[in-house]
N, C-alpha and C positions, 0 to 999 in steps of 0.2 A: 652566690650568696645565698646564705640559709635564711629562713624566717627569723631566727633568733639574731642574725646580724642585722637584719632591717629593723627589727624592735629596738635594738641597742642603739642604732644610730638615731631612731625616732626620739629614743629618751634623751640624747645629747642634744640634739637641735631643736627638739619639739616637733609635735605631730603635724604642725601646720607648715613647717619647714622641711619637709620630707615628701617624697612622692614616688609612687610606682604606677601612675596613671599613664596608659597608653599614649595619650596625646602628647603628654610631657617627655616620654621616653623617646617618641620620634622626634621630637624637636631638638633632643640632645644626641640624636644618633649622627648628625652631620655638622660641619662647619662650612667655610668658604670654599672647600675644594671639592672633588668628585667622589670623595671616600665617605662611607657610612657603616655605621654599626651600632646597633641598639644597646644601651645599658641596661641594667636590671633595676636602676633606682637612681634617684637624684636627691641630692641634699642641699641646703642653703645655709651654711655656717654663719654665725654672727661675728665669731672672733677667733682668734688664735688659739684660745684653750679648748674650743670645740673642735678644730680642725686636729688638733693634737691628740686628742682623745679618739677620734676617728681613725687617725693613722696608726694609733697603738692597735686599735681592734682590727683593722686591715691587715697589719703585719702579722699578727697573732691568728687570724683566720684565713689569711692568705686569699682575699679578694682584691681585684684591681680597683684602684682609685685614679680618676682622671680629673685634674683641676681644669676649670674653665672660666673664662673671661666672658667676652662677647661673641665668641665663636666665629671671628673674621679670619681665622686661619687659612691660608692658601695652600696648606700641605697636608692636612688632616691631623695635624698636632693636637688637636681637641677631640678628634674623634675616639670613642672608647671601644678600640677594636677588639678587646679582649672581653668585653662586656663590664660587668661590675658596677661601681658607683661613680657618678659625675659629681664632683663639687662645684656647683656654681657659686662664685665668690661675689654675686651682685649685691649682696647685703653689707658686704665690707667695702662700703663706698665713701668713706669720710676723708676730707682733707684735713690730717691731724694737726698740722702747723704750719705756717707761712713765717719763716725768717729772713726777710729782706736783708738785714745787716749782715747775715751770714751767707747769703745768695743760695739758700736752699728751702725745700718743702719737704714734709713728712707726709705720705699718703698711704691709704690702704690699697690692695691691688684691684678693687673693684671701681674706683675713680675712673671715669671716663676722660679721656685725652682732653676733649674739648672743653668739659667742666673746669679742669684745672687751668687751662688758658684763660678762661672767662674769670676765674678767681684771681688770676694774677695780673689781669690786664690794668686794673686801676694804680696798681704799683709802677707800671712801665716795664715790667719783666716777663719773660716768657721761658718754658720749656722748648728748647729749640727743634729737636727732632719733630717730624711733621708727616706721619704715616697716612697715606691715602685714605684710610678707614677712621681718621681721627675723630669725626662726628660720633662715632659709636665705639670704636675700640676701647679697651682698658689699660691701664698703666700696668697692671700686673702682667696682661698678655705681651705689652710692649717689651718690658724686661725680659720675659720668658722667650721671646723670640728675637731680642736684639733688633727691634724694628728700626727702619730708617725713615725715608722719604725724599722729597725732591730737594732738600736743603742739605743733603748729606754731604755734599762737595765742600762746603764751607764749615758746616756746623757739627758734622759727624753723625753717629747714630746713638741709640739709647745707651750703649754701654759707656760712653764717653761721659754721661751725666750720672750715673748710679754711683752714690758714695757709700752707701751702707744698705743692708738688708736685714729683715727678720724673716726666718725661713724655717718652716716646720719639716724635719727630715721623715724619711719614710717609716721610722720606727716610733715616730711622734715626738722625738726629743726637738727642742727649739733651739736654734742656735742663731746668733747675732754676729755679722760680718761687717767689715769696713769701718770706718768713722765718721763723725760729723765734721771733720776737717777737709780743707779743700785739696789736700795732699797728704798722704801717708806712705811710709816705706816700712811699716811694721808688720813682719812676718809674711806668710803666703797669702796671695790675693785670692781670699776665698769669695769674695764678692763677684768677680769677674767669672769664676767658676760657675756660679749660678745665673749669671746673665747669659741669655742664649741656650740655655739648658732645656728648654721646652718642657718643664716640669717633670723630667725624669729623675731629678736628683733631690729635688724638694719642692714644698708648695710656698711660694712666696707670699708673706702676710703683711709686711710693712716695708716701704721703700723710701729711702732719703734721696732725693734728688737735687742736683746742681741746677740753678737757674741763671739765665743771662739777661742783661737790660736788651729790651727790644729795640732794633734799629728803627729810627723816626723816618728815614727817607729811602726811596727806591727808584731804580730806573729799569725799564723792561724793553727789549728788542727782539726781533726776530729776523733770521738771515736764511737766505736759500742758496743751495750750492749744486752744481751741476753733477758732482762725484761724491761718492761716500769718502774717498780719499782726501778730498779738499776739506770735508766737513770734519773728518777726524784729525786731520793736521791742525786745523783751527782750533778745535778742543784742546789737543796738546799744546798749543801756543798760548791760548788763554791761560790754561792751568800752570804755565812756566812764566807768565807775564810780569808778575810781581804782586798781582792782585787776586783775590779768591772771589768768583762771582758767588752769589748766594744760592742761585740755580743755573744749571746748565743743562737743558733738555734736548734730546733728539728723537726726530720722527723721520723714518724712511719712506721710500716711495709708496708701498703698500698701506702704510697708516695714513699718509697724505690722501691717497686715492679713497679709503674708506670714509674718511672725514669729509672729503668734497662730495661723495656721491650719496652718503647715507646722513650726514650732519648738516648738509649745505654749507660747509664751511668754506670761506673766501681765500682758497690757498693755491699757490702756484702749483704747477706740474713739473715737480723737480725730483733729484735723488734724495735729497736730504734738506731738513729745516732744522736749524739750530735755534732754540727759545731760550733767552738769557735773562737773568736778573742781577742787578748788583744793588747792594744795600749799603746803609752807613748810618751814623749819628747825625749828619747834616747832608744837605741837598749836593753840596760840593764834593763830599766824600763818595756818593753814590754816583754822581756824574763823572767823577775822575776815573772810577772803576770801569764805567760804561766806555770811556773813550779808549781805555786800554783794550777792551773787548772788540769794540769795532775795528780798531787797528788791526787786530789779529784776523778777524774776519776778512777785511779788505786785502791782507797780505796773501790770503789763501783763496782768492779769486771768487768771493761770495757774488752771486749774481745780483741780488738785492739785499738791502739792509734797511728794515723798517723800524723806528723808535716810537714807543707809544708816547703821545703827547701828553697824556695825563692818565689818572687813576682808571677813568672808564675804559679806555683804550686798553690799558694795561689789563685790566680785569676780562676784556673780551678775549685776549689772547690766552689767558690762563684758563678762560672757560672752554676754549676749543681744546687745549692741552688735557684738561680733566675729562672731556668727552670720549676720548679714546678708548678707555676701558669699557664703558657702557655701549658705545656705539659699535665697537667690533665684536662685543659679546652678543650682541643681538641678532647676529648674521646666521647663528646656529644654536641649538638647544644647549649645547656644552661648550666649553672651551678649556684648554690646557695652558695655563699663564704662568710662566717661570720667571726667575729674578737671576738669572746667570750673571757673573760679573768677571771682567778681566782687566789686566793692567790698563790705565788709560789709553796708553799708545796703541793697544791691540783692539780698540774698539771697531775700527774699519774692518779688521779681518774678521772679527766675530758676525758683524753685520753681514758681510758678503758671504761668509761661510754658511750662515743660517738661510740667507736667500737661496744659495746653492743647494742645501738640503731640501727646501721646498719647492725647488723648480720642478714643474710639471705634476705637482701633487693637485688633488682635487680638493683641497681645503683651503678656506680663506685663512690668511694670517696677517698679522702686523708685527712690527718690530718698534719699540720705543723705549725710552727710560733715561736714566741719569747719566747722561755722557760725561759729567763732571766727575764722576767717581767710578765710571767704567761699569755700571750697572744697568743691565738691559733687560727688557721684558719682552720676549717673544711671546706670542698669543697665538695659538692654534685653535680655530673654531670646528667643532664636528657635532655629530649626532651619538650621543651616548648610548642610546637604545640600539645601535648597531654593533654587535660585537665585532665585526671586521673593522670598522672605522676606529673603534677603540684600539684594538690592536696596532693597526697602521700608524695612529697617531703616536702611540707608546714607542713605536719604533724610531719615529721621527724623533722623538724626546730623546731617546738614546743617544741618537747622533748629535743633537745638540749639546748634551751633557758631555760627550766624548770631545766634541771640538773645543768647548770651553776649557776642559783640563788640559788638552794638548796647547791652548794658549796661556798656560799658567794660571788659569782662573779659578773660581770656585763655584759650587753648586749653587749657593745662595748668598745673596748679597743683604737681604733684609727678611725674606719670609721664613726662613728655617728650613729644616730638614723634615720632620714629621714622618708621614708614611710616604708621601710622594717621592721622595728622593732618597730613601733609605737604600734602596737597591743599589744606588750609584755611590755610595760613599767610599767604595774601594777605588773608584776612579781618582778621587781627590787625596785621599788618605793612605800612606804606606801602612802595612799591616802591623807593625809595632805602634803606630799612632791609634789605629783601631783597638788594638790589645789594651793599650793605656786606658782608653775611652771606657771600655768594657769592665775593666778591672775597678774602675772608679765608681761605676754603676752598681758592680756586684758589691763592693766595699760600703757603699751607703744604702744600698737596697738589696741585700741578699736573697729576699724572697721575690724579688722583682714585682711588687705591688703597684708601684707607682708609675703611672702612665707607660704601661709595657707596650712592647712592639714599635716604638718610636726610634729613630735614627740609626738603626740597624744595631742597637747595643744589647739585645736579648741573648746574642750567642754566646 
């Protein structure tokens, strides 16, 4: 970027909403991943018109622009790897309209997930996807990465709730996609094209989301198993039982041990634990679902099955589950956290395969995740200041990705590709598919100014 570019951006957003201060640029050099690169400037646009003018300028002057929400990305999606300008959408944080009769809300991209849930609570409605970073992550980031969460098995992911978008294209033009209707078969689905595109095709400036009535009742239980095969078959049987649990989580033996030793969790010494929740609009509906789940657990030889007697016991179980990431992450200065996903029936094979890959390695690791939709989180802890450890851990990740794809899986169930998984795209996608993705990127962004370097699309 040249000085005249900085001055032009300052004129668009206002001097107080533009920065080249080192302390700010360092803050924008990283996200939730281990990747980092400092931008040359950052701006805080107030509306779609300002973003449009900035993208017109960037396309003409050929400098990179990286849109950013809360920076919670686990893959480097928000890292300005080519420098340039970071567009922080924090000022675009208004809930524009809540339309309960139409079961939808219109929001700007900077609205925090938790703020939307709070605004919807009095009406008895909710936005069902529930990413782990929900207290801080923004809805624009949720849409850009197609974020999921622990309730994905029953309620799906962000893509399932996006009805319409307003998007600023790389050349500054503004396009409106989708409709305000619950369903539409009109034309190509441009909305789904932008969901999960990680800001490489356009900058999302307005989002129309479908919302659901919030279930009023829930039941929680935890079951232990002596083998991964038993736990895996129990998951398959539950998902084929005629009901859908709202949550079905798995924790394998390494995760259990870490929680017992480092978080003082009262957990049994077993090969696997399944933590499950059923919900409904009546207590009877939630209880009926839990009976089906327990029957599947019993049929697969569960050693123990413990049901939460009340909300306090239920919250205690979920507190243990939520502690996995922070507890394991504290074992070393750095961690590599993935979100590989396989068909549900192949969860045991993925678990066993990752354990085999890690066998004899000096690095602490855990495997946990959303068994109900086949989405697992292997997490390897290491010291990022040691180049040898970095190389070795990434070689282990190579093997995990290869195993996942060999099992007909996907590199990412909810985090996205970003920088971290870009080198592995050819494991999952055939050459023609990659050619089509790159053609789409070149067509919309021929000068490669919008979030360059991500998803292996620059070639």
